[in-house]
C-alpha positions in Angstrom: -105.3 -78.0 -63.3 -107.1 -80.0 -65.9 -107.1 -83.8 -65.7 -106.0 -85.1 -69.1 -108.2 -88.0 -70.5 -106.3 -91.2 -71.2 -107.4 -91.0 -74.8 -105.1 -87.9 -75.2 -102.0 -89.3 -73.4 -100.4 -90.1 -76.7 -100.5 -86.4 -77.7 -98.4 -85.4 -74.7 -95.6 -87.8 -75.6 -94.5 -85.3 -78.4 -94.0 -82.7 -75.7 -91.8 -84.9 -73.5 -88.1 -84.7 -74.1 -86.0 -87.3 -72.2 -88.5 -87.6 -69.3 -88.1 -90.3 -66.7 -89.2 -93.7 -67.9 -92.1 -93.9 -65.5 -93.6 -90.9 -67.3 -93.7 -92.8 -70.5 -95.1 -95.8 -68.6 -98.1 -93.7 -67.6 -98.5 -92.2 -71.0 -98.4 -95.6 -72.7 -100.8 -96.8 -70.0 -98.6 -99.7 -68.9 -99.1 -98.5 -65.3 -101.9 -96.5 -63.7 -101.3 -92.8 -63.2 -102.8 -89.3 -63.8 -101.6 -86.4 -66.0 -102.6 -82.8 -65.4 -102.1 -79.6 -67.4 -102.9 -76.1 -66.4 -104.5 -75.1 -69.8 -105.5 -76.5 -73.2 -102.1 -75.4 -74.5 -100.5 -77.9 -72.2 -97.7 -75.5 -71.3 -97.2 -77.1 -67.9 -97.5 -80.9 -67.4 -97.7 -82.8 -64.1 -97.5 -86.6 -64.0 -98.4 -88.7 -61.0 -98.1 -92.5 -60.4 -99.8 -94.7 -57.9 -96.4 -95.4 -56.4 -96.0 -91.7 -55.3 -93.7 -90.6 -58.1 -94.3 -87.2 -59.7 -92.8 -85.3 -62.6 -93.2 -81.7 -63.5 -92.2 -80.1 -66.8 -93.0 -77.0 -68.8 -93.6 -73.4 -68.1 -94.0 -72.5 -64.4 -97.5 -71.3 -63.4 -99.4 -70.7 -60.1 -102.0 -73.2 -61.0 -99.4 -75.9 -61.2 -97.7 -74.9 -57.9 -101.1 -75.0 -56.2 -101.8 -78.5 -57.6 -98.4 -79.7 -56.6 -98.8 -78.3 -53.1 -102.1 -80.1 -52.7 -100.6 -83.4 -53.8 -97.7 -82.9 -51.4 -100.1 -82.2 -48.5 -102.3 -85.1 -49.3 -99.3 -87.5 -49.4 -98.1 -86.0 -46.1 -101.5 -86.5 -44.5 -101.9 -90.0 -45.8 -98.3 -90.9 -44.9 -97.6 -91.9 -48.5 -94.5 -91.5 -50.6 -93.9 -88.2 -52.4 -90.9 -88.3 -54.8 -90.8 -85.5 -57.4 -88.6 -85.6 -60.5 -87.5 -82.4 -62.2 -85.0 -81.8 -65.0 -85.7 -78.1 -65.7 -83.5 -75.4 -64.0 -86.3 -72.8 -63.9 -88.7 -75.2 -62.2 -85.9 -76.3 -59.8 -85.3 -72.7 -58.8 -89.0 -72.3 -58.0 -89.2 -75.7 -56.2 -86.2 -74.7 -54.0 -87.9 -71.5 -53.1 -91.4 -72.7 -52.5 -90.7 -76.1 -50.9 -87.4 -75.3 -49.1 -88.6 -76.6 -45.8 -90.8 -79.4 -47.0 -88.7 -81.2 -49.6 -85.1 -82.4 -49.7 -83.3 -82.3 -53.0 -80.7 -84.9 -54.3 -79.1 -85.2 -57.6 -79.4 -88.2 -59.9 -77.8 -89.1 -63.2 -79.5 -90.5 -66.3 -77.4 -92.1 -69.0 -77.5 -92.7 -72.7 -77.1 -96.2 -74.0 -74.3 -96.9 -76.4 -75.5 -99.9 -78.5 -73.0 -102.6 -79.0 -70.7 -101.5 -76.1 -72.0 -104.1 -73.7 -70.9 -106.8 -76.1 -67.3 -106.1 -75.3 -65.8 -108.2 -72.6 -68.8 -110.4 -71.9 -68.1 -112.8 -69.1 -69.2 -116.5 -69.2 -71.5 -117.8 -66.4 -70.2 -120.4 -64.1 -71.4 -123.9 -65.1 -73.2 -124.3 -61.8 -75.3 -121.2 -62.4 -78.3 -120.8 -64.6 -80.2 -117.8 -66.0 -84.0 -117.8 -65.9 -86.8 -115.4 -66.9 -88.6 -114.0 -63.9 -91.9 -115.8 -63.2 -94.4 -116.0 -60.3 -92.6 -118.7 -58.4 -89.2 -116.9 -58.7 -90.8 -113.7 -57.5 -91.8 -115.5 -54.3 -88.2 -116.6 -53.8 -86.7 -113.1 -54.3 -85.4 -111.2 -51.3 -85.3 -107.8 -53.1 -87.8 -107.7 -55.9 -90.7 -109.1 -54.0 -94.4 -109.1 -54.6 -94.6 -105.8 -52.8 -92.0 -104.3 -55.1 -94.1 -105.1 -58.2 -97.3 -104.0 -56.6 -95.8 -100.7 -55.8 -94.2 -99.9 -59.2 -96.3 -102.1 -61.6 -99.7 -102.0 -59.7 -99.9 -105.8 -59.8 -97.6 -108.7 -60.2 -99.6 -109.9 -63.2 -99.1 -106.5 -64.9 -95.3 -106.9 -64.6 -95.4 -110.5 -65.8 -97.4 -109.3 -68.9 -95.4 -106.2 -69.8 -92.2 -106.1 -67.7 -88.8 -107.6 -68.3 -86.9 -109.7 -65.7 -84.1 -112.2 -65.5 -82.3 -113.9 -62.6 -79.3 -116.0 -62.0 -79.9 -119.2 -60.0 -77.5 -121.1 -57.9 -79.3 -124.4 -57.7 -82.7 -123.3 -56.5 -81.6 -120.0 -55.0 -82.1 -116.6 -56.7 -78.7 -114.8 -56.4 -78.8 -111.9 -58.9 -81.7 -110.2 -60.7 -82.2 -107.5 -63.4 -85.8 -106.3 -63.8 -87.6 -103.4 -65.4 -88.7 -101.1 -62.6 -90.5 -99.3 -65.4 -91.2 -99.9 -69.0 -92.9 -98.1 -71.9 -93.3 -98.8 -75.6 -89.9 -97.4 -76.2 -87.8 -97.7 -73.0 -87.1 -100.2 -70.2 -85.3 -98.9 -67.0 -83.1 -101.5 -65.3 -83.1 -102.3 -61.6 -80.4 -104.8 -60.5 -79.7 -106.6 -57.2 -77.2 -109.2 -56.2 -77.4 -111.2 -53.0 -74.7 -110.1 -50.6 -73.0 -113.5 -50.5 -72.6 -113.5 -54.3 -71.2 -110.1 -54.9 -67.8 -109.7 -56.5 -68.3 -112.4 -59.1 -69.5 -110.1 -61.9 -73.1 -111.4 -61.7 -74.7 -108.0 -61.9 -73.0 -107.3 -65.2 -73.9 -110.8 -66.6 -77.6 -110.4 -65.7 -77.6 -106.8 -66.9 -76.3 -107.9 -70.3 -79.1 -110.5 -70.5 -81.6 -107.8 -69.8 -80.1 -105.5 -72.4 -80.0 -108.3 -75.0 -83.8 -108.8 -74.5 -84.4 -105.1 -74.8 -82.5 -105.0 -78.1 -84.4 -108.0 -79.4 -87.7 -106.2 -78.7 -86.5 -102.9 -80.0 -86.5 -101.2 -76.6 -83.9 -98.7 -75.4 -82.5 -99.8 -72.0 -82.2 -97.0 -69.4 -79.9 -96.5 -66.4 -80.5 -94.0 -63.7 -78.8 -93.7 -60.3 -77.8 -91.3 -57.5 -74.8 -89.2 -58.4 -73.0 -90.5 -55.3 -73.6 -94.2 -56.1 -70.1 -94.9 -57.4 -70.7 -98.6 -57.8 -73.8 -98.1 -59.8 -72.2 -95.6 -62.0 -69.3 -98.0 -62.7 -71.6 -100.9 -63.4 -73.7 -98.8 -65.8 -70.5 -97.7 -67.6 -69.5 -101.4 -68.1 -72.9 -102.1 -69.6 -72.6 -99.3 -72.2 -74.3 -96.4 -70.4 -72.5 -93.1 -71.1 -73.1 -89.4 -71.5 -74.5 -88.9 -68.0 -76.9 -86.0 -67.4 -77.9 -84.7 -64.0 -81.4 -84.0 -62.8 -83.0 -83.4 -59.4 -85.2 -85.6 -57.2 -87.2 -84.2 -54.3 -88.4 -86.2 -51.3 -90.3 -85.3 -48.2 -88.1 -83.7 -45.6 -88.1 -85.7 -42.3 -89.4 -84.0 -39.2 -86.0 -84.6 -37.5 -84.1 -82.6 -40.2 -86.6 -79.7 -39.9 -86.2 -79.3 -36.2 
């Protein structure tokens, strides 16, 4: 396949309909990644991030399958992550046939954001708690969204602090709940939320999620919510934040040796 020059990334955005947020992050050059097409007509597009996330869309062709196979084998050899996103039924059928022993498929939901809905039923924050924007010292205190997290998905901590969105709830000097952008583009920001086990059940995830969404709206970004179809808690939380009209897509990961035996 042909490696698309970064100067032409913006041309591909017109061909992307509701792609995962990380795809737009690459096309907007907010994170490093590579984009391939099998011809100048760009009928098949393959996107790859440094974090080991892949996305394939367009018309199936042998050149694309060969490229994808090489990427999978390289990730397998280097013991790196290989997570492939696909939202096209024809491509999924081919993936199921060609990689039936190498990849395991799970289903995920992506949701549409209903502006204004999250304003309903906003809960006040306890007086002893405080909301802060994520910065370098707070990252060092986090137990979930650590330096390694940002290096994996944002290439560097500095890149996240420059382009990303993140807020946390503090109990005195302790980070107890966080909402950060796992990915962001010029138009979208995908939310990742975590609450410390000892502080769950207080509605903190909704409160910090609302703060994240308010910041997105202020900067004319569309917040996004994706989760596993079996993650009932995440689906419910997303619904309370205004994410509706769920649509399923497939995510493929490397099959473990144990499950292949």
